[in-house]
Residue, then its C-alpha position, 0 to 999 in steps of 0.5 A: m266123548n264124541k261131539i254132541a249133535m242135535v242129530d248125529l247122521k254121521r255116526q248113524y251112517e257109519k253103522i250102516k255104511p256097507e248097506i247104504d253104499q251098496a244100495i246107492s251103487d246099485v242105483i248108479n249102476s242101473t242108471a234108473f235115477i227117476n221112478g226106478p225099481a228102488v222107488k217101487t221096492f221102497q214103496e212096497d216096503m213102506e206099504a207093508y210097514l204102515d199096513v196101508k194100501h197105497v204109498i205115493p212117494c214124492a219130492n218132500g213133505t211140503d209137496a206131500l201136504q200140497v198134493a194131498m189137498m189138491a187131490l181132495g178137491i178143496k177149493p180156493g176160499d175153503e177153510v182148513i183148520t190146523t194148529s198154530f204151534t207147528f212148522i210153517a209148511t203146514a200152513e204154507v201150502i194152505a195159503l199157497l193154494g188159496y185156501t183160508p188157514v184157520v188156526v187153533d190152540v193146542d193141548p198143553d200136555t201133548f202140544n197137539l191139536d185140542p179137539d174142543s178148539v177144533r170144534k169151535a172153529i168149524t164154519s160152513k166153509t170148513k173143508a178139512i182138518v190138518p192134525v200135526h203129530l208133533f214131536g213124535q206122538c199122535a194127536d187125538m185122532e179118535a176125537m178128530l175122526e168123530i168131528a170130521q164125520k159129524h161135519n163131513l170134513f177131510i182129515i189130512e194127517d201131518a205125520c212128518q214128525a211121527i212116522g212109526a208111531d202107533y195110535i191106540f183106539k179105545d177098543g185097543t186097535r192100532k194104526k200107524a200115524g198117517t194112516i188114520g185119516h183120509v190121507g197122511c203125509t210125511s217128510f224124509f228130510p235127513s233129520k227126520n226119524l226116517g230120513c234120506y240123504g236129500d229131500g223126500g216125502a210120501i203120501f199115504t191112503n187106503d182110498d183106491e180112488l184117492a190114490k189114483q188122483l194123488r198119483v196123477v197130481v204128483n206127475h204133472g196131472m197126467t192120466v196118459r203120457y202127454y195128456h193132462d186132465f188135471i192141474g198137477v205138479n212135478s214131485r218125485l222121490d228119486s231112486i237114490q233116496a228111495a234106496v237109502l230109505k229102504v235100508k233105514l226103514a228096516r231099522l225104524d223100530d230100532y231107531a224109535a227104541a233108541r230114542n225112547k231109551a234116551a228120553d227115559f234117561y232125560d226123564k229120570a234126570f229131570s224128574n225132580n226139577p220143578r222148573l222143567k216139565t218133561p214130555v207127557r206121553f199121550e195114553r193113546s199113542t206111542h212116542v217116537f221122540h222126533q224131539y225131546t222138548l221140555v217146558t220151562d217154568g220161572i226161568d229165562r229159557n233163552e239164557l238156559v239155551d245160551f248157557l248150554t251152547k257155551k257148554e257145547v250142548p246144542a239146544m233148539i227152540y221149536y217154535p219161537v213164534p206161533l203161526h198166527l203171529q208170523k209176519a207172513y200170516l198176520d190175519p185180522r181175525y187173530k191177535e196176540g193172546d188168542f191162543p194162550v197155550t200156544e203162545h206160552l209154549c213158544r215162550t218156554v219150550f226148548s229141545l235137547p239132542m235127540h237121535t239114535e246115536l246118543d250114548e250114556e256118556q253124552l246123555e250124562y253130560i247133557t243132563s248134568s249141564v242142564l242141571e248145572f244151570f239151575k245151580a249157577 
């Protein structure tokens, strides 16, 4: 049996090695390392895949969020609502830009922003909502759009974990994660469903004027070379990473299917275990399973993770500390107990290996190891 990894990038690379190596070689031979043809080609492919008018590549997912907020003209002191159950980058950029992060609780089944909690958090200073499409499926975007329209708010989608997922509206129409709000953001970190071989990110929008501003912000605030009309940043996706992403984008739906196959195996194995709650599929979203995350009940989650480690089964905890209890983000407005769902999840969740290369032998070993813990 192959060694089990949380994400097996080596085996994935081996399957597409000739195409990847050729793509990288082509960039090196062209010496067009920054803003070369590979970036333009990938951008166009991404626009077609997402059915979105504008894709603005950038250096990483955190930059994507920052640039989106800067381009929307949110001002210091303005409030931005997001989830307390997320990777820190979501709130990091809000704080860095001098905005006020307002965190709320999540839905206990999908782990995504709870619309009722968002509604209760809105004040006269609120300017934007940042729904995070956590672990691979979309937040309740129709509800978010209704809230935003009623209160004249921007929606900035954090689609870093759900690239390729479809949101399904009540009327049956579909849109890709990241293309539903005013602007969407993603990361191409290597472990993402669509990952490059370094850092990378992108911003999506159907708004022509906003796209112009996003392109200005990512390029030092320049409208004409050496003329800086706005404060910007230097955030570019390099050509080698774009070339890698073009190869992998063509396989993204196949990668999602492989992840779903693994998730189905896990679901079946754990379906009769009362101490494990398997992931709930939101009826309004397809799931691309960036993570396969279980909720434990009545056991010591950390003991289970330690047990699996000894069995050479990697397991991760996303996330052990909610945002409102992180030392860097302690705020007198919030205290322990304010967000019971988020805090419960932080105490009880763990994630099993999830990637495109999991085979049945590995899945059988992983699931039998988990179940062995309950027999010990």
